[in-house]
BADORO-349175 format. One record per residue (C-alpha): x, y, z; residue in one letter. Coordinates in steps of 0.2 Angstrom, whole numbers, padded with zeros to 4 digits, always signed. Example, Ala and Ser with C-alpha at 12.3 -4.5 7.8 and 13.67 -1.06 7.14 Angstrom:
BEGIN
+0062-0022+0039A
+0068-0005+0036S
END
This chain:
BEGIN
-0029-0037+0061M
-0042-0046+0051G
-0049-0043+0034I
-0066-0033+0035K
-0076-0041+0021G
-0075-0055+0008K
-0071-0042-0005N
-0057-0034+0005D
-0039-0040+0001K
-0023-0036+0010M
-0011-0026-0001V
+0007-0021+0002V
+0014-0003-0001L
+0032+0000-0007A
+0041+0016-0008C
+0044+0023-0026E
+0062+0029-0022D
+0070+0015-0012C
+0058+0001-0017K
+0057-0005+0001E
+0040-0013+0007R
+0035-0002+0022N
+0016-0004+0024Y
+0001-0016+0023T
-0017-0011+0021T
-0034-0017+0015T
-0042-0013-0001K
-0059-0017-0009N
-0055-0026-0025K
-0073-0024-0032K
-0074-0005-0030T
-0055-0001-0033N
-0048-0010-0048K
-0033+0001-0051E
-0017+0000-0040R
-0017+0010-0024M
-0005+0025-0022E
-0003+0034-0006L
+0010+0047+0001K
+0017+0040+0017K
+0033+0042+0027Y
+0047+0030+0022C
+0059+0026+0037S
+0074+0022+0026S
+0073+0038+0015C
+0068+0048+0031K
+0055+0058+0021K
+0037+0057+0014H
+0037+0048-0003T
+0024+0040-0014V
+0020+0022-0010H
+0012+0011-0023K
+0004-0006-0022E
+0015-0021-0026T
+0010-0038-0032K
END
C-alpha cells in the first residue's frame, strides 16, 4: 500500500484502553494538523474503542 501524495504521511493508531498499536492509515499533514482519533475495533480488548494517532 503506497502513500497517495507527497503531503500524505503514514500514521499509526493505538488503542486508548490497552495502548496496543492496531492500525495504520494515511493522513494529509497539510490539511489535518491535529492528531487523528477514530473509533475502531481492538482485537485484544474485544470491543470498539477510541484509537488515537501515536508518534
